[in-house]
C-alpha positions in Angstrom: -33.9 8.9 7.3 -32.3 8.7 3.8 -33.9 11.9 2.6 -33.0 13.7 5.9 -29.5 12.3 5.7 -29.2 13.7 2.1 -30.3 17.1 3.4 -27.8 17.0 6.3 -25.0 16.0 3.9 -26.0 18.8 1.5 -25.8 21.4 4.3 -22.5 20.0 5.6 -21.0 20.4 2.2 -22.2 24.0 1.9 -20.8 24.8 5.3 -17.5 23.2 4.4 -17.3 25.4 1.3 -18.1 28.5 3.3 -15.5 27.6 6.0 -12.8 27.2 3.3 -13.6 30.6 1.9 -13.6 32.2 5.3 -10.3 30.6 6.2 -8.8 31.7 2.9 -9.9 35.3 3.8 -7.9 35.0 7.0 -10.5 33.8 9.4 -10.3 37.1 11.3 -12.5 39.8 12.6 -12.7 42.8 10.3 -13.5 46.4 11.3 -14.1 49.8 9.8 -12.0 52.5 11.4 -14.1 55.7 11.9 -11.4 57.9 10.6 -11.0 55.9 7.3 -14.4 55.5 5.7 -14.6 52.9 3.0 -11.7 50.8 4.4 -12.2 47.4 5.9 -9.2 46.4 8.1 -8.1 43.1 9.6 -7.0 42.6 13.2 -3.6 44.0 12.5 -5.2 47.2 11.2 -3.9 46.4 7.8 -6.3 47.4 5.1 -8.0 44.2 3.8 -9.7 46.2 1.1 -11.3 49.5 0.2 -14.8 49.9 -1.1 -16.8 52.7 -2.6 -20.3 53.5 -1.6 -22.0 54.3 1.6 -22.5 51.4 3.9 -20.7 48.7 2.0 -17.7 48.8 4.3 -19.7 48.3 7.4 -21.9 45.5 5.9 -18.8 43.6 4.7 -17.1 44.0 8.0 -20.2 42.7 9.8 -20.0 39.5 7.8 -16.3 39.0 8.4 -14.5 35.6 8.2 -14.6 35.2 12.0 -18.3 35.7 12.2 -18.9 33.3 9.3 -16.8 30.7 11.1 -18.8 31.2 14.3 -22.1 30.8 12.4 -20.8 27.6 10.8 -19.9 26.2 14.2 -23.4 26.9 15.6 -25.0 25.4 12.5 -22.9 22.2 13.0 -24.0 21.9 16.6 -27.6 22.1 15.3 -26.9 19.5 12.7 -25.3 17.2 15.3 -28.4 17.4 17.5 -30.7 16.7 14.5 -28.6 13.8 13.2 -29.4 11.9 16.4 -33.2 11.9 15.7 -33.5 12.7 12.0 -35.2 9.3 11.4 -38.1 10.5 13.6 -38.6 13.7 11.5 -41.5 12.6 9.4 -44.7 14.1 7.9 -46.7 12.2 10.5 -44.8 12.2 13.7 -45.7 10.2 16.8 -47.1 12.0 19.8 -44.0 11.8 22.0 -41.1 14.0 23.0 -38.5 12.6 20.6 -40.8 12.9 17.6 -41.7 16.5 18.6 -38.0 17.3 19.1 -37.2 15.8 15.7 -39.9 17.8 13.9 -38.8 21.0 15.7 -35.1 20.5 14.9 -36.1 19.4 11.4 -37.8 22.7 10.9 -34.6 24.5 11.9 -32.4 22.4 9.7 -34.7 22.9 6.8 -34.3 26.6 7.3 -30.5 26.1 7.2 -30.9 24.2 3.9 -33.2 27.0 2.5 -30.2 29.4 2.8 -28.8 27.4 -0.1 -32.0 27.2 -2.2 -30.2 28.7 -5.2 -27.6 25.9 -5.2 -28.2 23.3 -7.9 -28.1 20.5 -5.4 -30.9 21.9 -3.3 -34.1 19.9 -3.4 -37.6 21.4 -3.0 -38.7 18.6 -0.7 -36.4 20.1 1.9 -38.6 23.2 2.2 -39.6 23.8 5.8 -42.9 22.0 6.8 -45.6 23.8 8.6 -47.7 21.4 10.6 -50.9 22.4 12.4 
């Protein structure tokens, strides 16, 4: 479990960093008014910022602070489910429901960790396993 606990702690720390950044950005939904290309507005219709270049405004608005916060919450739910059975997530799982659940959730949690593969604290042993 120690290796899996380290992975969970690593992901939790990254999510906490992202949450802080999203909250500092207002934690709101952003949108791009059709009549003002290049502008990204917050929920009060105030201009959060203006960008140059086609498509940047829509891309940035799609990944607004509110959406980031929602993704963080769903990731935390997944981590909570995994934490309950992480000790059964092994290279050689038993042939029972809990072990299968642990390996399946472990695969999903490793995918979460892989989002941060460029972080100096990421460990290659957390790469998703493919078991046949």
